[in-house]
C-alpha positions, 0 to 999 in steps of 0.5 A, a space after each residue: 290575392 286570387 282565390 286559387 292562392 287562398 286555397 293553396 295556403 290552407 292547411 289541408 290543401 295537399 302541400 305535404 303530399 306534393 313535397 313527398 312526391 318531389 322527394 321521391 322523384 329526386 330519389 329515383 332520378 339517375 343523377 350522379 351525386 357529389 362524392 366526398 373528397 376521399 372518393 370512397 368507393 369510387 372506381 379508379 382510372 383504368 389506365 395509369 391509376 396512380 398520380 405522382 404529386 408534388 405537394 406545396 410544402 416548402 420544408 426540406 424533409 418533404 422535398 419529394 413526390 407522393 403517390 395518389 390514386 386517380 378516380 375514374 371521373 378525374 381521369 381525363 383532367 388529371 394530366 401531368 403539369 396540372 394543378 391539383 388539390 390533395 389531402 395530406 398528413 392523414 397518416 397510415 391508420 385512417 384507411 377505409 375501403 382501401 382508401 386513406 382518408 383524413 388530412 388537410 387539403 393542400 395544393 400541388 402539381 401532378 408530375 406524372 401518371 404511373 401504372 403502379 406505386 412504389 408505396 406498399 400501403 393504401 393511397 389517398 385519392 386526388 381531391 380534385 383537379 384545380 384546372 385542366 391547364 398544364 402549367 408545369 412542363 418537363 423543361 420547367 420542372 427540370 430547371 426548377 429541380 436544378 435550381 433547388 439543388 444548387 441553392 440547397 432549397 426545396 422544389 416547392 419553393 422554386 415552383 412558387 417563384 416559377 409558376 404565377 398564381 392562377 387567375 381563372 378569368 385569364 385562363 378561360 380566354 384563348 391565346 392568339 395564334 402565333 405569328 410567323 418568324 420575322 425577317 432577320 434584322 440589319 446589324 444597326 448599331 451592333 456594327 459599333 462592336 467588332 463581333 456584333 454583326 457576327 453575333 447577330 448572324 449566328 443567332 439568325 442561323 440557329 447558333 448558340 453563341 455565349 457572350 459577355 457584352 460591355 455596352 457602349 454608353 448612350 441610349 442604343 442598348 435597348 434597340 441592340 437587345 431588340 435586335 438580338 431578340 429579332 435575330 433569334 426569332 428569325 431562326 424560328 426559336 424563342 428569346 428571353 430577356 430579364 432586366 432589373 426593374 419595370 422602368 428598364 423593362 419598359 424601355 426594352 418593351 418599346 424597342 421590341 414593339 418598334 422593331 417587331 410590331 405588336 403580338 410578337 413578345 410578352 411583357 412580364 412584370 409585377 406592375 402588369 397586375 395578376 390577371 394581365 401577367 398570368 394571361 401573358 404568361 399563358 400565351 408564352 406557355 401555349 406557344 402563342 408568343 416566342 419572346 419575353 422581356 420581364 423582371 426577375 420572375 421572368 427568368 423561369 418563363 416557359 418559352 418554347 424552343 428557347 434560343 436565347 437567354 439574356 440578362 441586363 445589368 447582372 450586378 443589380 441587387 434586384 436580380 437576386 430573389 429575396 424568397 427562398 431559396 434566393 436564386 440569382 437571375 444570372 445563375 438561373 439563365 446560365 443553367 438554362 443556357 447549359 441545359 437547353 443548349 441555347 445562346 447566352 448574352 450577359 450585358 451591361 455598361 459595367 462588368 461584374 466579377 462573375 461576368 469576367 470569370 465567365 470570359 476568363 474560363 472560356 464559358 463565354 466570349 467578350 463582346 466589346 467595342 474598340 477604343 475609338 468607338 468608346 471615345 465617341 460614345 463616352 463623356 469626359 470624366 473629371 475628378 475632384 479629390 480630397 486635396 482639391 477640396 481642401 484648397 477650394 474655398 468655394 467648396 468649403 463655403 458652398 460645399 460644391 467644388 468650383 469644378 463641379 459648379 462650373 460644369 453645372 453652369 456650362 451644362 445648364 446652358 445646353 440641357 438638364 444636368 444629373 446629380 447623383 447623391 448616394 442613399 443614406 445609411 452607408 456604414 464606413 469601412 476602415 482603410 489605411 490612412 496613407 494609401 487607402 488600402 482596405 484593412 483586412 483580417 490576416 487570417 481570412 482576409 475579411 474586412 476589419 471593423 471597430 464597433 466600439 471605436 477602439 478594438 479591431 475585429 474581423 467581420 467574417 471570422 470574429 477574431 481580434 486584431 491587435 497589431 494591424 499594419 498596412 500590407 501595402 505601405 506599412 502604415 499603422 494608422 486607420 481612417 474611416 473611408 467616408 469623409 465627404 459631407 452630403 450634398 442635398 437638393 436644397 443646397 444645389 437649389 440655393 447655388 442655382 436659384 433660377 433653375 428648376 430642381 427635380 428629384 428622383 428617389 425611393 419614394 418617387 422615381 421619375 422615368 424621364 425628364 424633358 430636354 430642358 435646363 434643370 437640375 435632376 437630383 437622383 439616388 443611384 438606380 433611380 436616374 431618369 432618362 433625358 431625351 437627347 442625353 444629359 449635358 453633364 453629371 455630378 457624382 457626389 460623395 464618392 466615399 459613401 459608395 466606395 467605403 461600404 463594408 462590403 466585398 463588392 463596394 468598389 465593383 458596385 460603385 463603378 457600376 452605379 457611376 457608369 450607369 449614371 454617366 451612360 445617360 450623359 451625352 458623348 464627348 463630341 457633344 460636350 458631355 462631362 462627368 465630374 466625380 467627387 472622390 479620391 482620383 487614386 482609387 481603383 474604381 475612380 480610375 476605371 471610370 476615368 478610363 471607362 474600363 470596367 472590364 479591366 477593373 473586373 479582371 483585377 478584382 477577379 485576380 485578387 479574389 482568386 488569390 485570397 479565396 473570395 467568391 466567385 472563385 470560391 463558393 460560399 454559403 451563409 448560415 444564420 440563426 440563434 447561437 445555440 441553434 447555429 452551433 448545433 447545426 454546424 456540428 451536425 452538418 457533414 460538410 466537405 473535408 475542404 470546407 472552411 468555417 469562418 465565424 460565427 460573428 454577430 448579425 446586425 439587427 434591423 435598423 429602425 424604420 427599415 424593412 426587415 430583409 430575409 437574412 436579418 435577425 428578427 427584432 429583439 433577437 441576437 443572431 449569429 452568422 457563419 460563412 462556409 467557404 469551399 474551393 471551386 468544384 465543391 459547391 454542389 457538395 456544400 449545397 447537398 450537405 447543407 440541404 441534408 442537415 436542414 432536412 434532418 433538422 426540420 424532420 425532428 421539429 427543431 424549434 429555432 430556425 436556421 437560415 441558409 443562403 448559397 452565394 449571399 450577395 452581401 458578405 461584408 
C-alpha cells in the first residue's frame, strides 16, 4: 500500500468534505430527473395531447378504447400503432395536479392521437412507450375488429393472435430492401386445369379472381401454389398462403424458394422460434417482403398491398384456433378478400361443405380438372366390405383381407406402401342395421346416442326417442357403426417379416421416406411424403372414421382418405388404394369415383334441408347448468333463434389434454346450441356478446363459454 493511500484512509483525511462537494455538484447539474410513471406536473404534447389506447384486457365489457394524456417527452414516440404501457383501474377519485394516478401497469396499443377527449374527467398519462415500432396498422386493426364482431369476442383477444410478442433483438435489426417484382411465371402444371392459365393470367394483370380449387392428386400442388404467388408478385402486389401445419409449410416454402429465389417470401411458423418469427413478421410489416407462407397465426400477417389470400386444406382442424374468440382461417381470409378486394384461392385435394357453398352462392368459381386428367393423376381405388371380410378366410385368420395382402405384396416390389390406421378414441355412432342410414332425432335432426346401452337420446336437444325407425327403409334395428378390428403395425410386420416397418404418428411424425420397399404405418394427417409416390396404400378400419359421432364424419373421412391416396402414384404407374369399408357408403363411393366435389354438394343439399351449418349459423354455449340457464334467460336472442338443449358435456378423457370447450375436471357442464337461419348470424353474435359483456361487468363467478360456428357439434 502506498503512503498516499494510507493517508486517505485516516479519519481526518477530508473524505466527508469531498462527498459533500460531489452531492452539491450533482444537485446543481441541469440533468433531467427520471419522472414517475404518472408524469405528475409534466407538460403535455402541444399538438394532439390525447392518446386513444386499447388496453390488453380480454373481458368483453372493457372492449373499448380509453383516453390517456400524452406527456411532451413521449410526443415523438407515441405514434398510432405502437405498443404502450398505461396505468389502469385507478378510478376517478385519485387525482393530483390534474392527473389521474394509481392503478396497475398494463400493456396496450396506441390507436390514434386526438386533440380532445370525450371523457370529461381527469386523464391518466401514458406510462411509457414500449417501442417506437408501429406494429398495428389501420388495415390490421379493421380486420381484427371485424373478426372480433363475427365471433362475439373482444378486440384485445384477437390482437393477441394477430400481433406476435415483441423481441427487442429482432426489432433492433433493419429489414432488407425490397426486391423488384419477378416476371410472370409460365402456367406449368396449371395447364392441367381448364381455367388454370386464365386464373394465373388474371393474377398477373392485377385482377382479383375468387376460386375453389380441387387439386389433382400427386406432388404438384406446392409448385402450383408457388405459381399463383409468383403471378401475384409480378403485378406488384403481395400474397398470403396459410397451410395447416409446419410440414406442409415446408413443402410450399421449398417450392417458393425454387421458383422465386431467396429474399422474396417469409415463412411464419411456430417452429421458427420467437426471434426469427418476429424478425420475419417485421420484414413483412415494413414492406421488405411481399409474400408470406405460414400456419394458422399467419392469417393476420400484415402484407402490404395484398393481392391474393390462399388457404390449403381448409377442412383441417388446425385451421380453427383454440384461443378465444376461436377464429377459423377460411373465414378470416374471406373477410380479408372482401374488405381488401383481393383474389381468393381455397385449395385442397378434397372439398368441404363450406367450399361447396362458396361456389353454390357464386362468391367463388370452381377450378377443377377434367375427368381425363383425373384418370391420369389418380390411383385405382378398390374396396373391401363386410361381406367380403366375412367370406375371406385369410382376413379372419390374419386380420388382413386377401385383396389388401396381395396389393401390399405387389406394391412392395416397386416401392414403399402406405398404411393408414385411424387414431384411437373414436366413439361409435348409431345407424340403421339394414341400410346404414345415420340415426337422427325427429325434432332437431341431431345424432342419436345410447349412453347406457338402452335408452336413446339426442346429443343436441337431449330429447328421448322411444319409437325410432329408419326413415329410409323402415327398419327398427340399430347398430354401432364401428365393427372392424384395429390393424396394428405389429400385425403387418408379422404378415411381411422381411420388410422394414416405419411408423408416423402423434409422438413421432416423419416428413419423408426413401423410395425403397417399406411399410409405412401412419395415423391420418401424419403421412410422410415418398419420393416418387407410394406404390400402394391401405386405408384400414374405415368404420372408425365414418362412424364418428360428428356432423362432419363423412366429410372428414373422405378428406383424410383423399389426402393419403394423393400420395400414391397414378393409375398409369400402377398405383392402387384399398379401403376397408362398406362400399355402399357415400364417402367410400366418392373416393372410388374420386369425386369430393359431388360429395360436398350432396352434403350441402342435405344440410340445407335439415337446417344444418353452414347453411344456418350456429353457436355453442357451455357452462354449469345454473350459469347456462341464467345466461340464456338474460340474452336477447333474435326472434328466429332456435335453442337446442341443453345437454350434458362429456368430460375430458383421462390422459388427454383438456380442450377449451371441454368441462373442467370434476365439474358437470351442459351445452346449448343456438341456431339461426342465413342472414341472422351477425345478430346472434351481437346478442351473445352483449349478454356476455353484461355478465362479466356484474362479476358473475361461474364462467359461460361461447363459440360461434363450433367445428364439432355432434
